[in-house]
FIMIKE-296824 format. One record per residue (C-alpha): residue in one letter; residue number from 1; x, y, z. Coordinates in Angstrom, 2 decimals, always signed. Layout:
N
+--------+-----+---------+---------+---------+
! residu ! num !       x !       y !       z !
+--------+-----+---------+---------+---------+
!      A ! NUM !       X !       Y !       Z !
...
+--------+-----+---------+---------+---------+
This chain:
164
+--------+-----+---------+---------+---------+
! residu ! num !       x !       y !       z !
+--------+-----+---------+---------+---------+
!      M !   1 !  +15.39 !   +6.44 !  -14.48 !
!      S !   2 !  +16.05 !   +2.74 !  -14.08 !
!      D !   3 !  +14.75 !   +0.92 !  -11.04 !
!      N !   4 !  +18.36 !   +0.32 !   -9.95 !
!      D !   5 !  +18.79 !   +4.11 !   -9.73 !
!      R !   6 !  +15.37 !   +4.70 !   -8.13 !
!      Y !   7 !  +15.87 !   +2.98 !   -4.77 !
!      H !   8 !  +18.73 !   +4.00 !   -2.48 !
!      R !   9 !  +17.22 !   +3.01 !   +0.85 !
!      M !  10 !  +15.54 !   -0.05 !   +2.28 !
!      Y !  11 !  +12.76 !   +0.18 !   +4.87 !
!      P !  12 !  +12.05 !   -3.28 !   +6.29 !
!      V !  13 !   +8.61 !   -3.71 !   +7.85 !
!      S !  14 !   +8.01 !   -6.53 !  +10.34 !
!      W !  15 !   +4.72 !   -8.36 !  +10.80 !
!      D !  16 !   +4.29 !   -6.60 !  +14.15 !
!      Q !  17 !   +4.90 !   -3.17 !  +12.66 !
!      L !  18 !   +2.52 !   -3.83 !   +9.76 !
!      H !  19 !   -0.15 !   -4.89 !  +12.23 !
!      R !  20 !   +0.36 !   -1.80 !  +14.41 !
!      D !  21 !   +0.34 !   +0.53 !  +11.39 !
!      S !  22 !   -2.77 !   -1.14 !   +9.92 !
!      K !  23 !   -4.50 !   -0.82 !  +13.29 !
!      A !  24 !   -3.53 !   +2.87 !  +13.40 !
!      L !  25 !   -5.10 !   +3.23 !   +9.95 !
!      S !  26 !   -8.27 !   +1.66 !  +11.38 !
!      W !  27 !   -8.37 !   +4.30 !  +14.12 !
!      R !  28 !   -8.06 !   +7.02 !  +11.49 !
!      L !  29 !  -10.90 !   +5.52 !   +9.41 !
!      M !  30 !  -13.25 !   +4.61 !  +12.26 !
!      G !  31 !  -15.10 !   +7.91 !  +12.54 !
!      L !  32 !  -15.49 !   +8.34 !   +8.80 !
!      G !  33 !  -17.96 !   +5.46 !   +8.21 !
!      P !  34 !  -20.23 !   +3.65 !   +8.23 !
!      W !  35 !  -18.72 !   +1.64 !   +5.42 !
!      K !  36 !  -20.54 !   -0.70 !   +3.05 !
!      G !  37 !  -17.42 !   -2.82 !   +2.76 !
!      I !  38 !  -13.76 !   -2.96 !   +1.80 !
!      Y !  39 !  -12.08 !   -3.34 !   -1.56 !
!      A !  40 !   -8.58 !   -4.73 !   -1.06 !
!      I !  41 !   -6.11 !   -4.01 !   -3.86 !
!      T !  42 !   -4.21 !   -7.22 !   -4.56 !
!      K !  43 !   -1.83 !   -8.41 !   -3.57 !
!      G !  44 !   -0.35 !   -5.99 !   -1.07 !
!      G !  45 !   -3.65 !   -4.67 !   +0.24 !
!      L !  46 !   -4.96 !   -8.08 !   +1.34 !
!      I !  47 !   -3.35 !   -8.22 !   +4.78 !
!      P !  48 !   -3.94 !   -4.56 !   +5.73 !
!      A !  49 !   -7.56 !   -4.93 !   +4.55 !
!      A !  50 !   -8.03 !   -7.99 !   +6.77 !
!      I !  51 !   -6.72 !   -6.07 !   +9.79 !
!      V !  52 !   -8.86 !   -3.01 !   +9.04 !
!      A !  53 !  -11.91 !   -5.26 !   +8.49 !
!      R !  54 !  -11.38 !   -6.89 !  +11.87 !
!      E !  55 !  -10.87 !   -3.60 !  +13.70 !
!      L !  56 !  -13.88 !   -1.91 !  +12.09 !
!      D !  57 !  -16.04 !   -5.07 !  +12.13 !
!      I !  58 !  -16.55 !   -4.98 !   +8.37 !
!      R !  59 !  -17.60 !   -8.33 !   +6.95 !
!      L !  60 !  -18.06 !   -7.51 !   +3.26 !
!      I !  61 !  -14.68 !   -7.65 !   +1.52 !
!      D !  62 !  -13.95 !   -7.82 !   -2.19 !
!      T !  63 !  -10.81 !   -7.44 !   -4.27 !
!      V !  64 !   -9.62 !   -5.22 !   -7.06 !
!      C !  65 !   -6.94 !   -7.30 !   -8.76 !
!      V !  66 !   -4.21 !   -5.38 !  -10.57 !
!      A !  67 !   -0.69 !   -6.01 !  -11.80 !
!      S !  68 !   +1.69 !   -3.10 !  -12.07 !
!      Y !  69 !   +5.14 !   -4.01 !  -10.78 !
!      D !  70 !   +7.27 !   -6.41 !   -8.82 !
!      W !  71 !  +10.47 !   -6.07 !   -6.86 !
!      Q !  72 !  +12.56 !   -5.84 !  -10.04 !
!      S !  73 !  +10.56 !   -3.52 !  -12.27 !
!      Q !  74 !   +7.78 !   -0.99 !  -12.34 !
!      G !  75 !   +5.66 !   -1.20 !  -15.45 !
!      E !  76 !   +4.30 !   +1.82 !  -17.24 !
!      T !  77 !   +0.84 !   +0.28 !  -17.43 !
!      V !  78 !   -1.47 !   -1.12 !  -14.80 !
!      Q !  79 !   -3.26 !   -4.26 !  -15.87 !
!      V !  80 !   -6.68 !   -4.77 !  -14.29 !
!      L !  81 !   -7.20 !   -8.49 !  -13.77 !
!      K !  82 !  -10.50 !   -8.15 !  -11.87 !
!      G !  83 !  -12.56 !   -5.05 !  -11.28 !
!      V !  84 !  -15.75 !   -4.41 !   -9.31 !
!      E !  85 !  -19.15 !   -2.88 !  -10.03 !
!      G !  86 !  -20.11 !   +0.66 !   -9.11 !
!      D !  87 !  -18.23 !   +3.84 !   -8.33 !
!      G !  88 !  -17.09 !   +2.91 !   -4.81 !
!      E !  89 !  -19.42 !   +5.21 !   -2.90 !
!      G !  90 !  -19.47 !   +4.19 !   +0.77 !
!      W !  91 !  -16.58 !   +1.73 !   +0.34 !
!      L !  92 !  -13.06 !   +1.69 !   +1.72 !
!      L !  93 !  -10.30 !   +0.98 !   -0.77 !
!      I !  94 !   -7.25 !   -0.44 !   +1.01 !
!      D !  95 !   -3.69 !   -0.98 !   -0.21 !
!      D !  96 !   -0.37 !   -1.46 !   +1.53 !
!      L !  97 !   +1.41 !   +1.37 !   -0.30 !
!      V !  98 !   +1.01 !   +4.18 !   -2.76 !
!      D !  99 !   +4.33 !   +4.61 !   -4.58 !
!      T ! 100 !   +4.45 !   +6.42 !   -7.94 !
!      G ! 101 !   +0.67 !   +6.64 !   -8.09 !
!      R ! 102 !   +0.25 !   +4.60 !  -11.29 !
!      T ! 103 !   -1.84 !   +1.91 !   -9.62 !
!      A ! 104 !   -3.71 !   +4.47 !   -7.51 !
!      K ! 105 !   -4.65 !   +6.53 !  -10.61 !
!      R ! 106 !   -5.98 !   +3.47 !  -12.40 !
!      V ! 107 !   -7.99 !   +2.27 !   -9.41 !
!      R ! 108 !   -9.26 !   +5.81 !   -8.74 !
!      E ! 109 !  -10.61 !   +5.87 !  -12.30 !
!      M ! 110 !  -12.54 !   +2.68 !  -11.55 !
!      L ! 111 !  -13.78 !   +3.72 !   -8.08 !
!      P ! 112 !  -13.75 !   +7.53 !   -7.91 !
!      K ! 113 !  -16.04 !   +7.75 !   -4.85 !
!      A ! 114 !  -14.27 !   +5.15 !   -2.67 !
!      H ! 115 !  -12.29 !   +6.34 !   +0.34 !
!      F ! 116 !   -8.74 !   +5.33 !   -0.58 !
!      A ! 117 !   -6.47 !   +4.46 !   +2.36 !
!      T ! 118 !   -2.95 !   +3.04 !   +2.41 !
!      V ! 119 !   -0.68 !   +2.09 !   +5.25 !
!      Y ! 120 !   +2.41 !   +3.66 !   +3.63 !
!      A ! 121 !   +2.74 !   +6.54 !   +1.17 !
!      K ! 122 !   +5.49 !   +8.05 !   -0.93 !
!      P ! 123 !   +5.44 !  +11.69 !   -2.09 !
!      E ! 124 !   +4.57 !  +11.00 !   -5.76 !
!      G ! 125 !   +1.49 !   +8.99 !   -4.88 !
!      R ! 126 !   +0.41 !  +10.63 !   -1.63 !
!      P ! 127 !   -2.01 !  +13.15 !   -3.24 !
!      L ! 128 !   -4.04 !  +10.26 !   -4.68 !
!      V ! 129 !   -5.04 !   +8.73 !   -1.33 !
!      D ! 130 !   -7.44 !  +10.03 !   +1.28 !
!      A ! 131 !   -5.62 !   +8.56 !   +4.28 !
!      Y ! 132 !   -2.30 !   +6.95 !   +5.13 !
!      I ! 133 !   -0.22 !   +6.33 !   +8.24 !
!      T ! 134 !   +3.50 !   +6.50 !   +7.41 !
!      E ! 135 !   +5.28 !   +8.45 !   +4.69 !
!      V ! 136 !   +8.64 !   +7.30 !   +3.35 !
!      S ! 137 !  +10.91 !   +8.96 !   +0.81 !
!      Q ! 138 !  +10.43 !   +8.22 !   -2.88 !
!      D ! 139 !  +13.84 !   +6.55 !   -3.11 !
!      T ! 140 !  +13.00 !   +3.98 !   -0.42 !
!      W ! 141 !  +12.02 !   +0.39 !   -1.13 !
!      I ! 142 !   +9.60 !   -0.88 !   +1.50 !
!      L ! 143 !  +10.44 !   -4.47 !   +2.24 !
!      F ! 144 !   +7.20 !   -6.08 !   +3.42 !
!      P ! 145 !   +7.29 !   -9.13 !   +5.68 !
!      W ! 146 !   +5.80 !  -11.39 !   +3.00 !
!      D ! 147 !   +8.76 !  -10.54 !   +0.74 !
!      S ! 148 !  +11.57 !  -11.25 !   +3.20 !
!      E ! 149 !  +13.18 !  -13.74 !   +5.53 !
!      P ! 150 !  +15.07 !  -13.01 !   +8.75 !
!      Q ! 151 !  +18.81 !  -12.85 !   +8.22 !
!      F ! 152 !  +21.88 !  -10.92 !   +9.33 !
!      I ! 153 !  +22.26 !   -7.48 !   +7.77 !
!      Q ! 154 !  +25.28 !   -5.18 !   +7.99 !
!      P ! 155 !  +24.84 !   -2.03 !  +10.12 !
!      I ! 156 !  +23.82 !   +1.06 !   +8.13 !
!      V ! 157 !  +27.17 !   +2.79 !   +8.74 !
!      K ! 158 !  +28.99 !   -0.07 !   +7.00 !
!      T ! 159 !  +26.68 !   -0.10 !   +3.99 !
!      A ! 160 !  +26.59 !   +3.72 !   +3.69 !
!      K ! 161 !  +30.39 !   +3.81 !   +3.14 !
!      N ! 162 !  +29.89 !   +1.74 !   +0.00 !
!      D ! 163 !  +27.26 !   +4.13 !   -1.38 !
!      G ! 164 !  +29.90 !   +6.68 !   -2.17 !
+--------+-----+---------+---------+---------+
């Protein structure tokens, strides 16, 4: 399936909504600690990790740097650009989204004992995370605030007529 066929819906997320959802994730994680620290999966996990770190008063933050896809394509492989030591025991692993699960599987192999939490989850990747806040359908592209600019958009009813 090509990426053009994969996404039929758009789910725009504002900065305010991302903050509220990341804070809700913090509430869900609060009673599960104490945590040694947070591993943020780059790039999307950086902002949710910062919000969770603030809310849970976690000062030790590191990154797991991976490259798997961009807005135009999803690669079959996940390239690890920077890993971390250990198996993740006692650590939170934070990302913005689990989509197909390719990135999650690769990071889970690296850190099998970390508690993996994402703000958003799609059905294919959902079984790979321990916690999430909002589920969206697999055919939905989540448009994060760092990937968009405010502009006029046609009402859904007008765009749905063109979908056939």
